[in-house]
C-alpha positions as CSV (number, residue, x, y, z in Angstrom):
1,M,-12.4,23.2,4.4
2,N,-13.3,24.1,0.8
3,I,-16.7,22.7,1.0
4,E,-18.0,23.5,-2.5
5,K,-14.8,22.5,-4.2
6,T,-14.7,19.2,-2.3
7,K,-18.3,18.5,-3.4
8,Q,-17.4,19.4,-7.0
9,I,-14.4,17.2,-7.1
10,L,-16.2,14.2,-5.6
11,Q,-19.0,14.7,-8.2
12,E,-16.7,15.2,-11.2
13,L,-14.0,12.5,-10.5
14,P,-14.3,9.6,-13.0
15,S,-15.8,6.5,-11.4
16,H,-12.5,4.6,-11.8
17,V,-10.5,7.2,-9.8
18,E,-10.4,6.9,-6.0
19,L,-9.9,10.1,-4.0
20,I,-7.4,10.1,-1.1
21,A,-8.1,13.1,1.1
22,V,-4.6,14.1,2.4
23,S,-5.2,15.0,6.0
24,K,-1.6,15.6,7.2
25,T,-1.4,18.5,9.6
26,R,-5.3,18.6,9.7
27,T,-7.4,18.1,12.8
28,K,-9.6,15.2,13.5
29,E,-12.5,17.6,13.3
30,E,-11.5,18.5,9.7
31,V,-11.3,14.9,8.8
32,D,-14.7,14.3,10.2
33,E,-16.1,17.2,8.2
34,A,-14.5,15.8,5.0
35,Y,-16.1,12.5,5.8
36,R,-19.5,14.1,6.1
37,L,-19.0,15.6,2.6
38,G,-18.3,12.2,1.1
39,C,-14.5,11.6,1.5
40,R,-13.9,8.0,2.6
41,T,-10.2,7.4,2.5
42,F,-7.6,9.6,4.2
43,G,-3.9,9.9,3.6
44,E,-1.3,10.6,6.3
45,N,2.4,11.2,5.9
46,K,3.5,10.4,9.4
47,V,2.6,7.4,11.5
48,Q,2.2,9.4,14.7
49,E,-0.5,11.5,13.0
50,L,-2.3,8.5,11.7
51,V,-2.4,6.9,15.1
52,A,-3.6,10.2,16.7
53,K,-6.5,10.6,14.3
54,Y,-7.3,7.0,13.7
55,D,-11.0,6.2,13.4
56,P,-12.0,2.7,12.4
57,K,-14.9,4.0,10.4
58,Y,-12.5,5.6,7.9
59,T,-10.0,4.0,5.5
60,W,-6.4,5.2,6.1
61,H,-3.4,5.2,3.7
62,L,0.1,5.9,4.7
63,I,1.5,8.0,1.9
64,G,4.7,9.5,3.3
65,H,8.2,8.0,3.6
66,L,8.0,5.2,6.1
67,Q,10.9,4.6,8.5
68,R,11.5,1.0,9.5
69,N,11.3,1.8,13.2
70,K,7.7,3.1,12.6
71,V,6.5,0.0,10.8
72,K,5.2,-1.8,13.8
73,D,2.6,1.0,14.5
74,A,2.0,1.6,10.8
75,V,0.8,-1.9,10.0
76,K,-1.6,-1.9,13.0
77,Y,-3.5,1.2,11.7
78,A,-3.0,1.6,8.0
79,D,-5.3,0.0,5.5
80,M,-2.7,0.6,2.8
81,I,1.0,1.7,2.6
82,E,1.6,3.6,-0.6
83,S,5.3,4.3,-0.1
84,L,7.1,1.0,-0.3
85,D,10.5,2.1,-1.5
86,S,13.2,-0.4,-0.5
87,M,13.8,-4.1,0.1
88,R,14.7,-3.4,3.7
89,L,11.3,-1.8,4.3
90,A,9.6,-4.7,2.5
91,Q,11.3,-7.1,4.9
92,E,10.3,-5.1,7.9
93,I,6.6,-4.8,6.8
94,E,6.6,-8.6,6.3
95,K,8.1,-9.2,9.7
96,Q,5.6,-7.0,11.6
97,C,2.6,-8.1,9.6
98,A,3.5,-11.8,10.2
99,K,3.3,-11.1,14.0
100,I,-0.3,-9.9,13.7
101,D,-1.3,-12.2,10.9
102,K,-2.2,-9.3,8.6
103,V,-1.7,-9.1,4.8
104,M,-0.8,-5.4,4.0
105,P,-1.9,-3.9,0.7
106,V,1.0,-1.8,-0.6
107,L,2.0,0.3,-3.6
108,V,5.6,0.6,-4.8
109,E,6.8,4.2,-4.8
110,V,8.7,5.1,-8.0
111,N,11.0,8.1,-8.2
112,I,9.7,8.8,-11.7
113,S,11.2,12.3,-11.9
114,Q,14.7,11.0,-10.8
115,E,15.0,13.9,-8.3
116,E,17.6,13.3,-5.6
117,N,15.5,14.7,-2.8
118,K,12.7,12.2,-3.5
119,T,12.4,8.6,-2.2
120,G,11.3,5.7,-4.5
121,I,12.5,2.8,-6.6
122,A,14.2,3.7,-9.8
123,Y,12.1,3.2,-13.0
124,E,14.4,0.5,-14.4
125,E,14.5,-1.4,-11.1
126,C,10.7,-1.5,-10.4
127,I,9.7,-4.7,-12.2
128,N,12.5,-6.8,-10.6
129,F,11.7,-5.2,-7.2
130,I,8.1,-6.4,-7.4
131,K,9.4,-9.9,-8.4
132,E,11.6,-10.0,-5.3
133,C,8.7,-8.9,-3.1
134,Q,6.7,-11.9,-4.3
135,Q,8.5,-13.9,-1.6
136,F,6.7,-12.1,1.2
137,P,3.3,-13.7,1.9
138,H,2.1,-10.7,4.0
139,L,2.7,-8.1,1.3
140,D,0.0,-7.6,-1.3
141,I,1.4,-5.3,-4.0
142,Q,-1.5,-3.7,-5.7
143,G,0.2,-1.1,-7.9
144,L,2.5,1.9,-8.1
145,M,2.7,5.4,-6.7
146,C,4.6,8.5,-7.7
147,V,5.0,12.1,-6.9
148,G,5.1,14.4,-10.0
149,P,8.1,16.7,-10.6
150,L,8.2,20.0,-8.8
151,T,7.9,22.3,-11.8
152,D,5.4,24.5,-13.5
153,N,6.3,23.1,-16.9
154,Q,3.2,21.1,-17.9
155,A,5.2,19.2,-20.6
156,D,7.6,17.9,-18.0
157,I,4.8,16.8,-15.7
158,E,3.0,15.0,-18.5
159,A,6.1,13.3,-19.6
160,C,6.7,11.9,-16.1
161,F,3.1,10.8,-15.8
162,E,3.1,9.1,-19.2
163,S,6.3,7.3,-18.3
164,M,4.7,6.2,-15.1
165,H,1.6,4.9,-17.0
166,T,3.9,2.9,-19.3
167,L,5.6,1.3,-16.3
168,F,2.2,0.6,-14.8
169,Q,1.2,-1.3,-18.0
170,E,4.5,-3.2,-17.9
171,A,3.7,-4.3,-14.3
172,Q,0.2,-5.3,-15.3
173,E,1.6,-7.4,-18.1
174,A,4.2,-9.0,-15.8
175,F,2.0,-9.7,-12.8
176,G,-1.6,-9.6,-14.1
177,P,-4.7,-8.2,-12.5
178,S,-3.2,-8.0,-9.0
179,I,-1.6,-4.7,-10.3
180,H,-4.6,-2.4,-10.6
181,I,-3.8,0.9,-8.8
182,L,-1.8,3.8,-10.2
183,S,-1.6,6.5,-7.5
184,M,-0.4,9.7,-9.0
185,G,-1.7,13.3,-9.0
186,M,-2.0,15.9,-6.3
187,S,-3.8,19.2,-5.9
188,D,-1.8,21.0,-8.6
189,D,-1.6,18.3,-11.2
190,Y,-4.3,15.6,-10.6
191,E,-6.2,16.4,-13.8
192,L,-3.1,15.8,-15.8
193,A,-2.5,12.6,-13.9
194,I,-6.0,11.3,-14.6
195,K,-5.5,12.1,-18.3
196,H,-2.4,9.8,-18.2
197,G,-4.1,6.9,-16.5
198,S,-4.1,7.6,-12.8
199,T,-6.6,5.5,-10.8
200,M,-6.0,7.2,-7.4
201,V,-5.3,10.9,-6.6
202,R,-4.0,12.3,-3.4
203,L,-5.6,15.7,-2.7
204,G,-5.0,17.9,0.3
205,T,-4.7,21.7,-0.2
206,I,-7.5,21.8,-2.8
207,L,-9.9,20.2,-0.3
208,F,-8.8,21.6,3.0
209,G,-7.2,24.9,2.0
210,K,-3.6,25.9,2.5
211,R,-1.7,24.4,5.5
212,D,-0.4,26.5,8.3
213,Y,2.9,24.8,9.1
214,T,3.6,27.3,12.0
215,I,1.1,25.7,14.2
């Protein structure tokens, strides 16, 4: 855990930007330590990790691609699903949430960089997708999420973030104040994301240190 860096980020983040501490592959002990330092919301990529670490004192976001066969468990434990990326997934979330009478806050994931290996709704389809999702009473679409392009070219990253912010503004114009979250920016690019209007950043490595995927 990068204790001093975590404290610094928590202190320096603008008041309108929420920090999601990305705890994938981390232990429950590391999550507890982050909470003691001031982190309150944690992001998990996999449903099974979320279930294993779940603590009702903390707020949990599912930020990774969600398979439909995992939705039943996801809606029980997640406080928000940031990765709504298809109508079939929206239908399954609605179905499972209806069973437990839960309204699920969600973000629509947009493939803003148009990379083939990334999930997400296409830019030009996003507004219509949100309109279609209005039919589901157990989905509360609160905003948009994206992953920046995998590049060291700052101009390309900024261009994607600016396009995302434009789309966010279009969604706000179309759907009003219910759209209030723009989740973009990770450890390597969160400062650029905030510059371009992000209201939520997802930070892992910069808080916890590099991951050891061999464990």
